[in-house]
N, CA, C and O atoms as CSV, one atom per row, in Angstrom:
chain,resi,resn,atom,element,x,y,z
A,1,MET,N,N,51.286,32.897,72.876
A,1,MET,CA,C,52.457,32.321,73.507
A,1,MET,C,C,53.312,33.451,74.081
A,1,MET,O,O,53.574,34.443,73.401
A,2,THR,N,N,53.745,33.297,75.335
A,2,THR,CA,C,54.568,34.331,75.936
A,2,THR,C,C,56.027,34.084,75.639
A,2,THR,O,O,56.479,32.941,75.563
A,3,LYS,N,N,56.746,35.150,75.473
A,3,LYS,CA,C,58.169,35.074,75.186
A,3,LYS,C,C,58.918,34.784,76.481
A,3,LYS,O,O,58.685,35.443,77.494
A,4,LYS,N,N,59.805,33.815,76.453
A,4,LYS,CA,C,60.623,33.508,77.629
A,4,LYS,C,C,61.725,34.558,77.715
A,4,LYS,O,O,62.446,34.815,76.751
A,5,ALA,N,N,61.832,35.154,78.895
A,5,ALA,CA,C,62.850,36.185,79.085
A,5,ALA,C,C,64.236,35.558,79.130
A,5,ALA,O,O,64.414,34.450,79.636
A,6,SER,N,N,65.199,36.270,78.604
A,6,SER,CA,C,66.575,35.789,78.701
A,6,SER,C,C,67.043,35.950,80.142
A,6,SER,O,O,66.429,36.678,80.922
A,7,SER,N,N,68.132,35.269,80.491
A,7,SER,CA,C,68.634,35.370,81.866
A,7,SER,C,C,69.038,36.801,82.182
A,7,SER,O,O,68.947,37.224,83.334
A,8,GLU,N,N,69.485,37.558,81.179
A,8,GLU,CA,C,69.840,38.959,81.395
A,8,GLU,C,C,68.601,39.774,81.764
A,8,GLU,O,O,68.661,40.613,82.663
A,9,GLU,N,N,67.463,39.532,81.070
A,9,GLU,CA,C,66.218,40.218,81.389
A,9,GLU,C,C,65.697,39.793,82.764
A,9,GLU,O,O,65.184,40.620,83.517
A,10,GLU,N,N,65.829,38.509,83.088
A,10,GLU,CA,C,65.371,38.006,84.381
A,10,GLU,C,C,66.144,38.664,85.515
A,10,GLU,O,O,65.555,39.048,86.526
A,11,VAL,N,N,67.455,38.796,85.358
A,11,VAL,CA,C,68.268,39.443,86.380
A,11,VAL,C,C,67.797,40.877,86.557
A,11,VAL,O,O,67.645,41.339,87.688
A,12,SER,N,N,67.567,41.577,85.479
A,12,SER,CA,C,67.109,42.954,85.546
A,12,SER,C,C,65.763,43.035,86.271
A,12,SER,O,O,65.566,43.891,87.133
A,13,HIS,N,N,64.854,42.151,85.919
A,13,HIS,CA,C,63.545,42.102,86.566
A,13,HIS,C,C,63.703,41.799,88.052
A,13,HIS,O,O,63.102,42.466,88.893
A,14,ASN,N,N,64.508,40.798,88.372
A,14,ASN,CA,C,64.733,40.421,89.767
A,14,ASN,C,C,65.411,41.538,90.550
A,14,ASN,O,O,65.072,41.776,91.710
A,15,GLN,N,N,66.356,42.217,89.933
A,15,GLN,CA,C,67.032,43.320,90.613
A,15,GLN,C,C,66.058,44.450,90.922
A,15,GLN,O,O,66.078,45.015,92.015
A,16,LYS,N,N,65.208,44.774,89.955
A,16,LYS,CA,C,64.202,45.819,90.192
A,16,LYS,C,C,63.293,45.419,91.340
A,16,LYS,O,O,63.014,46.221,92.231
A,17,LEU,N,N,62.837,44.185,91.314
A,17,LEU,CA,C,61.933,43.693,92.353
A,17,LEU,C,C,62.601,43.734,93.724
A,17,LEU,O,O,62.000,44.192,94.696
A,18,GLN,N,N,63.834,43.261,93.804
A,18,GLN,CA,C,64.560,43.257,95.077
A,18,GLN,C,C,64.786,44.677,95.602
A,18,GLN,O,O,64.693,44.912,96.806
A,19,THR,N,N,65.078,45.613,94.716
A,19,THR,CA,C,65.299,47.005,95.121
A,19,THR,C,C,64.029,47.608,95.705
A,19,THR,O,O,64.076,48.258,96.750
A,20,VAL,N,N,62.902,47.401,95.045
A,20,VAL,CA,C,61.625,47.934,95.534
A,20,VAL,C,C,61.262,47.298,96.872
A,20,VAL,O,O,60.883,47.999,97.810
A,21,ILE,N,N,61.376,45.993,96.963
A,21,ILE,CA,C,61.030,45.289,98.202
A,21,ILE,C,C,61.930,45.739,99.347
A,21,ILE,O,O,61.444,45.978,100.452
A,22,ARG,N,N,63.228,45.857,99.103
A,22,ARG,CA,C,64.160,46.283,100.148
A,22,ARG,C,C,63.788,47.670,100.671
A,22,ARG,O,O,63.759,47.890,101.882
A,23,HIS,N,N,63.509,48.593,99.772
A,23,HIS,CA,C,63.132,49.950,100.179
A,23,HIS,C,C,61.857,49.937,101.025
A,23,HIS,O,O,61.804,50.567,102.081
A,24,ILE,N,N,60.854,49.233,100.569
A,24,ILE,CA,C,59.583,49.178,101.293
A,24,ILE,C,C,59.771,48.570,102.681
A,24,ILE,O,O,59.214,49.070,103.659
A,25,LYS,N,N,60.545,47.508,102.769
A,25,LYS,CA,C,60.779,46.868,104.070
A,25,LYS,C,C,61.488,47.802,105.041
A,25,LYS,O,O,61.150,47.831,106.225
A,26,ILE,N,N,62.463,48.563,104.562
A,26,ILE,CA,C,63.182,49.501,105.429
A,26,ILE,C,C,62.218,50.553,105.980
A,26,ILE,O,O,62.240,50.861,107.171
A,27,VAL,N,N,61.376,51.097,105.108
A,27,VAL,CA,C,60.399,52.097,105.551
A,27,VAL,C,C,59.411,51.472,106.532
A,27,VAL,O,O,59.105,52.068,107.565
A,28,GLN,N,N,58.913,50.285,106.223
A,28,GLN,CA,C,57.956,49.623,107.115
A,28,GLN,C,C,58.567,49.351,108.487
A,28,GLN,O,O,57.918,49.584,109.507
A,29,GLU,N,N,59.793,48.865,108.526
A,29,GLU,CA,C,60.446,48.593,109.804
A,29,GLU,C,C,60.593,49.860,110.634
A,29,GLU,O,O,60.341,49.848,111.839
A,30,ALA,N,N,60.997,50.954,109.996
A,30,ALA,CA,C,61.162,52.214,110.723
A,30,ALA,C,C,59.814,52.731,111.235
A,30,ALA,O,O,59.718,53.203,112.368
A,31,CYS,N,N,58.785,52.641,110.408
A,31,CYS,CA,C,57.453,53.102,110.819
A,31,CYS,C,C,56.889,52.210,111.927
A,31,CYS,O,O,56.233,52.706,112.843
A,32,GLN,N,N,57.133,50.921,111.853
A,32,GLN,CA,C,56.658,50.021,112.902
A,32,GLN,C,C,57.350,50.325,114.227
A,32,GLN,O,O,56.702,50.342,115.273
A,33,LYS,N,N,58.643,50.563,114.193
A,33,LYS,CA,C,59.383,50.880,115.416
A,33,LYS,C,C,58.851,52.170,116.043
A,33,LYS,O,O,58.581,52.217,117.243
A,34,LEU,N,N,58.704,53.205,115.233
A,34,LEU,CA,C,58.184,54.469,115.749
A,34,LEU,C,C,56.728,54.317,116.172
A,34,LEU,O,O,56.326,54.844,117.210
A,35,GLY,N,N,55.946,53.610,115.386
A,35,GLY,CA,C,54.535,53.411,115.712
A,35,GLY,C,C,54.352,52.712,117.049
A,35,GLY,O,O,53.496,53.099,117.844
A,36,MET,N,N,55.150,51.689,117.298
A,36,MET,CA,C,55.063,50.974,118.575
A,36,MET,C,C,55.481,51.883,119.732
A,36,MET,O,O,54.883,51.834,120.807
A,37,ALA,N,N,56.499,52.704,119.517
A,37,ALA,CA,C,56.926,53.653,120.559
A,37,ALA,C,C,55.816,54.659,120.844
A,37,ALA,O,O,55.577,55.005,122.001
A,38,LEU,N,N,55.146,55.126,119.814
A,38,LEU,CA,C,54.027,56.049,120.005
A,38,LEU,C,C,52.902,55.377,120.787
A,38,LEU,O,O,52.318,55.984,121.685
A,39,ILE,N,N,52.601,54.144,120.451
A,39,ILE,CA,C,51.558,53.390,121.157
A,39,ILE,C,C,51.930,53.230,122.636
A,39,ILE,O,O,51.087,53.394,123.518
A,40,ASP,N,N,53.190,52.910,122.891
A,40,ASP,CA,C,53.657,52.766,124.275
A,40,ASP,C,C,53.522,54.062,125.069
A,40,ASP,O,O,53.373,54.030,126.291
A,41,LYS,N,N,53.572,55.197,124.381
A,41,LYS,CA,C,53.458,56.500,125.048
A,41,LYS,C,C,52.015,57.008,125.087
A,41,LYS,O,O,51.766,58.158,125.449
A,42,GLY,N,N,51.053,56.129,124.705
A,42,GLY,CA,C,49.649,56.492,124.777
A,42,GLY,C,C,49.052,57.060,123.506
A,42,GLY,O,O,47.878,57.430,123.487
A,43,GLU,N,N,49.837,57.136,122.445
A,43,GLU,CA,C,49.356,57.654,121.153
A,43,GLU,C,C,48.928,56.480,120.273
A,43,GLU,O,O,49.477,56.260,119.193
A,44,GLU,N,N,47.919,55.720,120.766
A,44,GLU,CA,C,47.535,54.480,120.096
A,44,GLU,C,C,47.089,54.680,118.656
A,44,GLU,O,O,47.561,53.980,117.760
A,45,GLU,N,N,46.196,55.618,118.424
A,45,GLU,CA,C,45.669,55.821,117.068
A,45,GLU,C,C,46.758,56.317,116.126
A,45,GLU,O,O,46.865,55.848,114.993
A,46,PHE,N,N,47.559,57.257,116.590
A,46,PHE,CA,C,48.649,57.796,115.779
A,46,PHE,C,C,49.616,56.679,115.389
A,46,PHE,O,O,49.967,56.542,114.217
A,47,GLY,N,N,50.046,55.885,116.365
A,47,GLY,CA,C,50.976,54.793,116.096
A,47,GLY,C,C,50.399,53.749,115.163
A,47,GLY,O,O,51.074,53.285,114.244
A,48,ARG,N,N,49.152,53.380,115.401
A,48,ARG,CA,C,48.488,52.381,114.558
A,48,ARG,C,C,48.341,52.884,113.125
A,48,ARG,O,O,48.570,52.132,112.177
A,49,ASN,N,N,47.963,54.145,112.964
A,49,ASN,CA,C,47.814,54.711,111.615
A,49,ASN,C,C,49.144,54.780,110.874
A,49,ASN,O,O,49.203,54.524,109.671
A,50,LEU,N,N,50.204,55.122,111.587
A,50,LEU,CA,C,51.524,55.163,110.958
A,50,LEU,C,C,51.914,53.770,110.458
A,50,LEU,O,O,52.391,53.616,109.334
A,51,ILE,N,N,51.708,52.769,111.296
A,51,ILE,CA,C,52.021,51.393,110.908
A,51,ILE,C,C,51.144,50.949,109.735
A,51,ILE,O,O,51.637,50.333,108.790
A,52,ALA,N,N,49.854,51.258,109.791
A,52,ALA,CA,C,48.935,50.873,108.711
A,52,ALA,C,C,49.336,51.518,107.384
A,52,ALA,O,O,49.335,50.859,106.345
A,53,ASN,N,N,49.675,52.795,107.422
A,53,ASN,CA,C,50.085,53.479,106.188
A,53,ASN,C,C,51.367,52.885,105.616
A,53,ASN,O,O,51.542,52.837,104.398
A,54,SER,N,N,52.257,52.436,106.488
A,54,SER,CA,C,53.510,51.857,105.992
A,54,SER,C,C,53.276,50.531,105.261
A,54,SER,O,O,54.105,50.112,104.453
A,55,MET,N,N,52.156,49.876,105.542
A,55,MET,CA,C,51.871,48.593,104.901
A,55,MET,C,C,51.579,48.751,103.404
A,55,MET,O,O,51.685,47.781,102.654
A,56,VAL,N,N,51.219,49.943,102.968
A,56,VAL,CA,C,50.956,50.172,101.546
A,56,VAL,C,C,51.983,51.126,100.923
A,56,VAL,O,O,51.802,51.614,99.807
A,57,HIS,N,N,53.066,51.378,101.671
A,57,HIS,CA,C,54.103,52.291,101.189
A,57,HIS,C,C,54.650,51.842,99.828
A,57,HIS,O,O,55.129,50.718,99.679
A,58,ASP,N,N,54.572,52.732,98.852
A,58,ASP,CA,C,55.155,52.540,97.517
A,58,ASP,C,C,54.634,51.330,96.746
A,58,ASP,O,O,55.333,50.820,95.870
A,59,ASN,N,N,53.429,50.861,97.047
A,59,ASN,CA,C,52.867,49.750,96.273
A,59,ASN,C,C,52.742,50.086,94.793
A,59,ASN,O,O,52.753,49.189,93.950
A,60,SER,N,N,52.625,51.366,94.472
A,60,SER,CA,C,52.486,51.772,93.074
A,60,SER,C,C,53.733,51.456,92.249
A,60,SER,O,O,53.670,51.436,91.019
A,61,LYS,N,N,54.856,51.210,92.909
A,61,LYS,CA,C,56.089,50.904,92.177
A,61,LYS,C,C,56.085,49.513,91.533
A,61,LYS,O,O,56.982,49.184,90.756
A,62,PHE,N,N,55.083,48.706,91.856
A,62,PHE,CA,C,55.029,47.350,91.317
A,62,PHE,C,C,54.316,47.250,89.972
A,62,PHE,O,O,54.235,46.162,89.403
A,63,SER,N,N,53.801,48.356,89.457
A,63,SER,CA,C,53.065,48.256,88.192
A,63,SER,C,C,53.132,49.558,87.402
A,63,SER,O,O,53.586,50.593,87.889
A,64,GLY,N,N,52.661,49.460,86.166
A,64,GLY,CA,C,52.526,50.624,85.300
A,64,GLY,C,C,53.840,51.322,84.996
A,64,GLY,O,O,54.905,50.707,84.952
A,65,ILE,N,N,53.731,52.609,84.790
A,65,ILE,CA,C,54.889,53.409,84.389
A,65,ILE,C,C,55.974,53.409,85.470
A,65,ILE,O,O,57.161,53.508,85.161
A,66,GLU,N,N,55.564,53.298,86.736
A,66,GLU,CA,C,56.558,53.278,87.808
A,66,GLU,C,C,57.408,52.015,87.719
A,66,GLU,O,O,58.629,52.085,87.857
A,67,TRP,N,N,56.781,50.865,87.492
A,67,TRP,CA,C,57.543,49.623,87.356
A,67,TRP,C,C,58.427,49.672,86.118
A,67,TRP,O,O,59.590,49.269,86.148
A,68,ASP,N,N,57.851,50.175,85.028
A,68,ASP,CA,C,58.572,50.181,83.756
A,68,ASP,C,C,59.703,51.199,83.700
A,68,ASP,O,O,60.722,50.955,83.054
A,69,CYS,N,N,59.536,52.337,84.370
A,69,CYS,CA,C,60.455,53.452,84.115
A,69,CYS,C,C,61.126,54.068,85.339
A,69,CYS,O,O,62.026,54.893,85.181
A,70,LEU,N,N,60.726,53.703,86.532
A,70,LEU,CA,C,61.285,54.352,87.717
A,70,LEU,C,C,62.529,53.607,88.196
A,70,LEU,O,O,62.625,53.180,89.346
A,71,HIS,N,N,63.488,53.466,87.255
A,71,HIS,CA,C,64.721,52.739,87.538
A,71,HIS,C,C,65.849,53.363,86.733
A,71,HIS,O,O,65.615,53.937,85.669
A,72,PRO,N,N,67.070,53.253,87.237
A,72,PRO,CA,C,68.215,53.753,86.470
A,72,PRO,C,C,68.274,53.103,85.092
A,72,PRO,O,O,67.885,51.948,84.922
A,73,GLY,N,N,68.753,53.839,84.137
A,73,GLY,CA,C,68.898,53.302,82.793
A,73,GLY,C,C,67.807,53.751,81.842
A,73,GLY,O,O,67.937,53.580,80.630
A,74,LYS,N,N,66.732,54.323,82.368
A,74,LYS,CA,C,65.666,54.831,81.505
A,74,LYS,C,C,66.038,56.234,81.040
A,74,LYS,O,O,66.816,56.928,81.694
A,75,ASP,N,N,65.475,56.649,79.903
A,75,ASP,CA,C,65.797,57.998,79.458
A,75,ASP,C,C,65.137,59.023,80.388
A,75,ASP,O,O,64.181,58.715,81.100
A,76,LYS,N,N,65.657,60.213,80.363
A,76,LYS,CA,C,65.268,61.261,81.313
A,76,LYS,C,C,63.765,61.558,81.272
A,76,LYS,O,O,63.150,61.761,82.319
A,77,LYS,N,N,63.182,61.585,80.103
A,77,LYS,CA,C,61.755,61.889,79.970
A,77,LYS,C,C,60.898,60.805,80.620
A,77,LYS,O,O,59.952,61.109,81.347
A,78,GLU,N,N,61.231,59.535,80.357
A,78,GLU,CA,C,60.480,58.425,80.960
A,78,GLU,C,C,60.619,58.434,82.482
A,78,GLU,O,O,59.641,58.235,83.203
A,79,LEU,N,N,61.820,58.663,82.956
A,79,LEU,CA,C,62.072,58.698,84.390
A,79,LEU,C,C,61.301,59.842,85.051
A,79,LEU,O,O,60.715,59.660,86.118
A,80,GLU,N,N,61.298,61.002,84.430
A,80,GLU,CA,C,60.552,62.146,84.967
A,80,GLU,C,C,59.050,61.875,85.009
A,80,GLU,O,O,58.383,62.233,85.980
A,81,MET,N,N,58.512,61.241,83.956
A,81,MET,CA,C,57.084,60.907,83.933
A,81,MET,C,C,56.744,59.905,85.039
A,81,MET,O,O,55.723,60.045,85.711
A,82,ALA,N,N,57.587,58.909,85.225
A,82,ALA,CA,C,57.352,57.905,86.264
A,82,ALA,C,C,57.446,58.527,87.652
A,82,ALA,O,O,56.643,58.218,88.533
A,83,LEU,N,N,58.417,59.393,87.839
A,83,LEU,CA,C,58.574,60.060,89.133
A,83,LEU,C,C,57.380,60.961,89.423
A,83,LEU,O,O,56.879,60.992,90.547
A,84,ARG,N,N,56.931,61.682,88.426
A,84,ARG,CA,C,55.751,62.554,88.598
A,84,ARG,C,C,54.528,61.712,88.981
A,84,ARG,O,O,53.773,62.088,89.878
A,85,GLN,N,N,54.337,60.595,88.314
A,85,GLN,CA,C,53.243,59.674,88.641
A,85,GLN,C,C,53.351,59.234,90.096
A,85,GLN,O,O,52.361,59.227,90.827
A,86,HIS,N,N,54.561,58.867,90.508
A,86,HIS,CA,C,54.770,58.355,91.860
A,86,HIS,C,C,54.469,59.408,92.926
A,86,HIS,O,O,53.722,59.142,93.867
A,87,VAL,N,N,55.037,60.580,92.785
A,87,VAL,CA,C,54.895,61.587,93.851
A,87,VAL,C,C,53.496,62.183,93.931
A,87,VAL,O,O,53.109,62.715,94.972
A,88,THR,N,N,52.740,62.100,92.854
A,88,THR,CA,C,51.377,62.652,92.896
A,88,THR,C,C,50.318,61.621,93.273
A,88,THR,O,O,49.150,61.972,93.437
A,89,THR,N,N,50.711,60.351,93.414
A,89,THR,CA,C,49.730,59.320,93.776
A,89,THR,C,C,50.046,58.616,95.096
A,89,THR,O,O,49.354,57.668,95.465
A,90,ASN,N,N,51.070,59.060,95.806
A,90,ASN,CA,C,51.444,58.458,97.080
A,90,ASN,C,C,51.412,59.501,98.189
A,90,ASN,O,O,52.073,60.535,98.101
A,91,MET,N,N,50.633,59.219,99.236
A,91,MET,CA,C,50.366,60.168,100.315
A,91,MET,C,C,51.605,60.655,101.062
A,91,MET,O,O,51.556,61.713,101.690
A,92,HIS,N,N,52.695,59.927,101.012
A,92,HIS,CA,C,53.880,60.338,101.761
A,92,HIS,C,C,54.751,61.330,100.992
A,92,HIS,O,O,55.850,61.660,101.438
A,93,HIS,N,N,54.280,61.801,99.858
A,93,HIS,CA,C,54.991,62.827,99.091
A,93,HIS,C,C,54.220,64.144,99.138
A,93,HIS,O,O,53.000,64.148,98.976
A,94,PRO,N,N,54.914,65.259,99.358
A,94,PRO,CA,C,54.242,66.566,99.427
A,94,PRO,C,C,53.428,66.897,98.172
A,94,PRO,O,O,52.397,67.565,98.258
A,95,GLU,N,N,53.884,66.436,97.025
A,95,GLU,CA,C,53.187,66.726,95.763
A,95,GLU,C,C,51.770,66.159,95.759
A,95,GLU,O,O,50.883,66.722,95.117
A,96,TYR,N,N,51.552,65.071,96.454
A,96,TYR,CA,C,50.215,64.473,96.565
A,96,TYR,C,C,49.247,65.456,97.218
A,96,TYR,O,O,48.086,65.555,96.820
A,97,TRP,N,N,49.734,66.183,98.226
A,97,TRP,CA,C,48.905,67.099,99.018
A,97,TRP,C,C,48.931,68.536,98.504
A,97,TRP,O,O,48.120,69.358,98.932
A,98,GLY,N,N,49.853,68.850,97.591
A,98,GLY,CA,C,49.978,70.227,97.132
A,98,GLY,C,C,50.959,71.030,97.968
A,98,GLY,O,O,50.891,72.259,97.998
A,99,GLY,N,N,51.874,70.341,98.649
A,99,GLY,CA,C,52.909,71.001,99.435
A,99,GLY,C,C,53.043,70.411,100.822
A,99,GLY,O,O,52.115,69.790,101.338
A,100,VAL,N,N,54.203,70.609,101.422
A,100,VAL,CA,C,54.490,70.059,102.745
A,100,VAL,C,C,53.525,70.593,103.794
A,100,VAL,O,O,53.074,69.838,104.655
A,101,ALA,N,N,53.206,71.863,103.736
A,101,ALA,CA,C,52.343,72.481,104.748
A,101,ALA,C,C,50.952,71.853,104.783
A,101,ALA,O,O,50.278,71.903,105.812
A,102,LYS,N,N,50.518,71.266,103.675
A,102,LYS,CA,C,49.184,70.660,103.609
A,102,LYS,C,C,49.169,69.183,103.986
A,102,LYS,O,O,48.106,68.566,104.046
A,103,MET,N,N,50.344,68.617,104.240
A,103,MET,CA,C,50.427,67.197,104.585
A,103,MET,C,C,49.952,66.979,106.019
A,103,MET,O,O,50.357,67.709,106.923
A,104,PRO,N,N,49.092,65.976,106.233
A,104,PRO,CA,C,48.728,65.643,107.608
A,104,PRO,C,C,49.920,64.973,108.301
A,104,PRO,O,O,50.715,64.282,107.664
A,105,GLU,N,N,50.028,65.191,109.612
A,105,GLU,CA,C,51.151,64.614,110.350
A,105,GLU,C,C,51.084,63.094,110.352
A,105,GLU,O,O,52.087,62.418,110.120
A,106,ILE,N,N,49.906,62.566,110.613
A,106,ILE,CA,C,49.766,61.114,110.732
A,106,ILE,C,C,50.004,60.454,109.385
A,106,ILE,O,O,49.320,60.741,108.403
A,107,GLY,N,N,50.962,59.586,109.359
A,107,GLY,CA,C,51.184,58.717,108.222
A,107,GLY,C,C,51.747,59.354,106.984
A,107,GLY,O,O,52.152,58.634,106.071
A,108,SER,N,N,51.795,60.654,106.901
A,108,SER,CA,C,52.326,61.259,105.686
A,108,SER,C,C,53.661,61.938,105.953
A,108,SER,O,O,54.673,61.563,105.361
A,109,ARG,N,N,53.680,62.922,106.826
A,109,ARG,CA,C,54.954,63.588,107.112
A,109,ARG,C,C,55.954,62.622,107.722
A,109,ARG,O,O,57.113,62.578,107.310
A,110,ILE,N,N,55.509,61.853,108.695
A,110,ILE,CA,C,56.430,60.918,109.351
A,110,ILE,C,C,56.851,59.826,108.383
A,110,ILE,O,O,58.026,59.461,108.334
A,111,GLN,N,N,55.906,59.298,107.611
A,111,GLN,CA,C,56.256,58.256,106.640
A,111,GLN,C,C,57.231,58.821,105.614
A,111,GLN,O,O,58.138,58.113,105.176
A,112,ARG,N,N,57.063,60.077,105.225
A,112,ARG,CA,C,57.980,60.708,104.271
A,112,ARG,C,C,59.380,60.800,104.876
A,112,ARG,O,O,60.372,60.563,104.187
A,113,MET,N,N,59.461,61.143,106.164
A,113,MET,CA,C,60.764,61.205,106.823
A,113,MET,C,C,61.424,59.829,106.822
A,113,MET,O,O,62.625,59.717,106.575
A,114,LYS,N,N,60.656,58.797,107.093
A,114,LYS,CA,C,61.201,57.436,107.091
A,114,LYS,C,C,61.586,57.019,105.675
A,114,LYS,O,O,62.556,56.285,105.485
A,115,ASP,N,N,60.833,57.482,104.688
A,115,ASP,CA,C,61.137,57.210,103.291
A,115,ASP,C,C,62.487,57.827,102.922
A,115,ASP,O,O,63.325,57.165,102.310
A,116,LEU,N,N,62.696,59.082,103.289
A,116,LEU,CA,C,63.953,59.767,102.981
A,116,LEU,C,C,65.127,59.107,103.706
A,116,LEU,O,O,66.204,58.943,103.134
A,117,LYS,N,N,64.911,58.733,104.966
A,117,LYS,CA,C,65.973,58.054,105.713
A,117,LYS,C,C,66.318,56.726,105.059
A,117,LYS,O,O,67.489,56.353,104.993
A,118,SER,N,N,65.324,56.018,104.582
A,118,SER,CA,C,65.557,54.750,103.890
A,118,SER,C,C,66.386,54.963,102.634
A,118,SER,O,O,67.313,54.200,102.363
A,119,LEU,N,N,66.057,55.991,101.870
A,119,LEU,CA,C,66.812,56.262,100.637
A,119,LEU,C,C,68.267,56.575,100.936
A,119,LEU,O,O,69.157,56.160,100.193
A,120,GLN,N,N,68.521,57.312,102.029
A,120,GLN,CA,C,69.891,57.605,102.430
A,120,GLN,C,C,70.617,56.320,102.808
A,120,GLN,O,O,71.777,56.126,102.446
A,121,ARG,N,N,69.938,55.454,103.527
A,121,ARG,CA,C,70.525,54.191,103.983
A,121,ARG,C,C,70.848,53.276,102.797
A,121,ARG,O,O,71.826,52.529,102.836
A,122,GLU,N,N,70.032,53.336,101.753
A,122,GLU,CA,C,70.221,52.477,100.592
A,122,GLU,C,C,71.334,52.963,99.678
A,122,GLU,O,O,71.878,52.184,98.894
A,123,SER,N,N,71.680,54.250,99.771
A,123,SER,CA,C,72.713,54.817,98.878
A,123,SER,C,C,74.110,54.354,99.246
A,123,SER,O,O,75.080,54.740,98.593
């Protein structure tokens, strides 16, 4: 039998979900806008790849340690472990590639820029 969550737990769950979805949508919208502009300028593959990569942006935040711990209110150790998991398993973070210089331009550097801009917009 599963335990029914209290309304306080449901709000917390819903807030986490809404925060992740909002961030992903902002990044996707920015990547789609830039991707379409690139396509219009003849960079079809580059634009299409940027848009395609944005479709899976931060999907890892929906499960595992990232879902459980990558949110305010967790202790510092849990948050650091979740963040380390996130940056080493997502292509738009330099840590995934072993540094910024090793990141491919298509879908990683640009997606990372859109990711950072989204975080600024959300603050």
